[in-house]
C-alpha positions in Angstrom: -7.9 63.4 0.0 -6.3 66.5 0.0 -7.6 69.6 -2.1 -6.5 73.1 -2.8 -9.1 76.0 -2.7 -8.4 79.4 -4.0 -10.1 82.7 -1.5 -9.8 85.7 -3.5 -9.6 88.0 -0.3 -9.1 90.9 1.0 -9.8 88.7 4.1 -11.8 88.1 6.3 -10.9 84.5 5.0 -14.4 83.0 7.0 -12.2 81.2 9.2 -10.4 79.9 12.2 -7.4 77.9 12.7 -6.4 75.4 15.0 -3.3 73.6 15.9 0.0 74.6 15.4 3.7 73.1 16.0 3.3 74.5 19.7 0.5 72.9 20.5 1.9 69.6 18.9 -1.1 69.3 17.0 -1.6 69.8 13.1 -3.3 72.5 12.0 -6.3 72.7 11.1 -9.8 74.6 10.2 -11.6 74.9 13.9 -14.3 77.0 12.5 -15.9 78.2 9.9 -18.6 81.9 9.0 -21.7 81.5 7.4 -21.5 82.7 4.2 -17.9 83.3 4.3 -15.4 82.4 1.4 -13.2 79.8 2.6 -17.1 77.7 4.2 -18.2 79.2 -0.2 -14.9 77.7 -0.9 -16.2 74.5 0.4 -13.6 74.6 3.2 -14.8 72.5 6.0 -14.4 72.2 9.7 -12.2 69.7 10.6 -9.6 69.4 8.1 -6.6 70.3 8.2 -4.4 72.4 6.6 -2.0 70.8 5.0 -0.4 73.8 2.6 -0.4 78.0 3.3 0.6 79.1 -0.7 2.8 76.3 -1.7 4.5 76.1 1.7 3.9 73.2 3.7 2.7 73.2 7.9 3.6 70.6 8.9 6.5 72.5 10.8 4.4 76.1 11.8 3.6 77.2 15.4 0.4 78.6 15.4 1.5 82.1 14.9 3.8 81.4 11.6 0.3 79.9 10.2 -1.7 83.0 11.1 1.0 85.3 9.5 1.6 83.8 6.5 -2.1 83.8 5.9 -2.2 87.4 7.0 0.8 88.4 3.9 -1.0 86.6 1.6 -2.7 89.8 0.7 -5.8 89.6 -2.0 -5.3 85.7 -2.7 -5.0 82.7 0.2 -4.5 79.9 -1.9 -4.4 76.6 1.0 -3.9 73.2 0.2 -6.3 70.9 2.3 -7.1 67.2 4.0 -10.4 65.8 4.7 
């Protein structure tokens, strides 16, 4: 099932991404910083990133996703799936 998290910034957000269209893999969370913002919000390792700030990630490359997250500034809204 999918769920949304709203992380209040600024960065670091406390997670690392893997995958992307250029890797022929869905974007997912590969690592969490213990006690970091993402971990506190209930994000899990292996969760798929479906949307970044309302933008569908299915056609994003890894770099595009990273840049989208960087552009979020003080609030990052993610829609994820377990």
